[in-house]
N, C-alpha and C positions, 0 to 999 in steps of 0.2 A: 534550413535550420530545424533541428530536432525539437519537438515539443512533447511533453508528457501532460496529459489532461485527465484529471480525476473526476469521477462522478459517483453518486450513490450515497452521499452523506445525508444527514438529516436528524430529526428528533425521534427518539424511540423510547418506549417505557422499559424499565428494568426487566430483564429476562427476555427481552425481544431480540430481534435479529436485523442485521443490515448487511448488504453486500456492496462493497466498494469495487470500482473498476478503474483502471488506469490504462489509457491507450497511448502508445507511442506513434508519432507521425514524423515524416520527413525522410531524408535520405539516410537510411540506416543499413549497414552491411550485416551487422549481427548485434544481438543483445546478450550480454552475459548475465550477471546477477540482477534480479529485480527484487524490489522490496518495499515494505511499508514502514514508515516511521510515524511517530506522533509527538506532539508538543503542546504543552499547556502554557498559558501566559506566565512569563517569568521563569520558566524551567527549560532545561536543555532538551533538545530533540532526542528521542530515544527509539531504539529499534523495536519494532513489533514483530516482523516476520521477514524472512528472506527466502528466495527460491532461485536456484541456479538454472542454467540452460539445460542441465541434465535432470532437473526436477528434484534435486535434493533440497530439503527445507530445514529452516532453523527458526525457532520461536522464542520470544521472551517468556520467561517463566510465568509471568502474570496472565498470559493469554493461552498457554498450552491447554489443549483439550476443549477450548471454546472457539478459537479462531482457526481458519484454514486458508492458507495461501495457495494459489494455483496460477497457471499461466497458459496462454495459447500462443505458441511461438509463431504460427502462421498469421495470426491477427495482430501480433505484437501487443498483447494485452495481458495485464496481471490483475488478478482478483484477490479480494480479501473477504471471505465469508466470516461474519462475526455473529456468533450465537451466544445466548445467555449473557447478554450485555449487562454491565454494571455501571452505576453512576461514575465510578472511578475510571471508566473507559472514555469519558467525555474529554475530547481533545480535538485539535486540528490534525488530520491524518494526511501525510505526504507520501507520494509515490516517488521512488528513486530507481534509477536504472543505470547500469554501466553498459555502454554501447560503443560500437565502433562505426564512425563515418570516415572522415579523412584521418582520424586518429582515435585513440582510446579515450573516452570521455565519460563523465558522470553527470547526470542531469536530475533535476527535481521538478515535480509538478507544483501547481500553485496552492495545493492544499484543499481539503474538504472538511467541513465541520461535522463532527459527530457529537450529538448531545443525548445523554441517557438520563432521563428524568421522568418522574411520574407527575 
């Protein structure tokens, strides 16, 4: 069974930085697109950033210039470097991956809380 496990969330002051990690484990033949989403209570989950297996990236307008997504294909890990954090970045952040085991599937991590507050 494939699992996606996030780490790196926490409490940070406005203007600070955090780095999220998400590691995929299990029998995986390949991983296509990996990404980060976030969700506030009572709101829809929204895209933060995506990265393809060829390292092409896409960002939400609200995080462009502040967040950087990257991945290590050998380690099956995706990262989200978050700089210049704002209170409105406070959310639960979820890792997402499209991968192939016995079929083409899409999985989610359990989420990690990011709180930006003074």
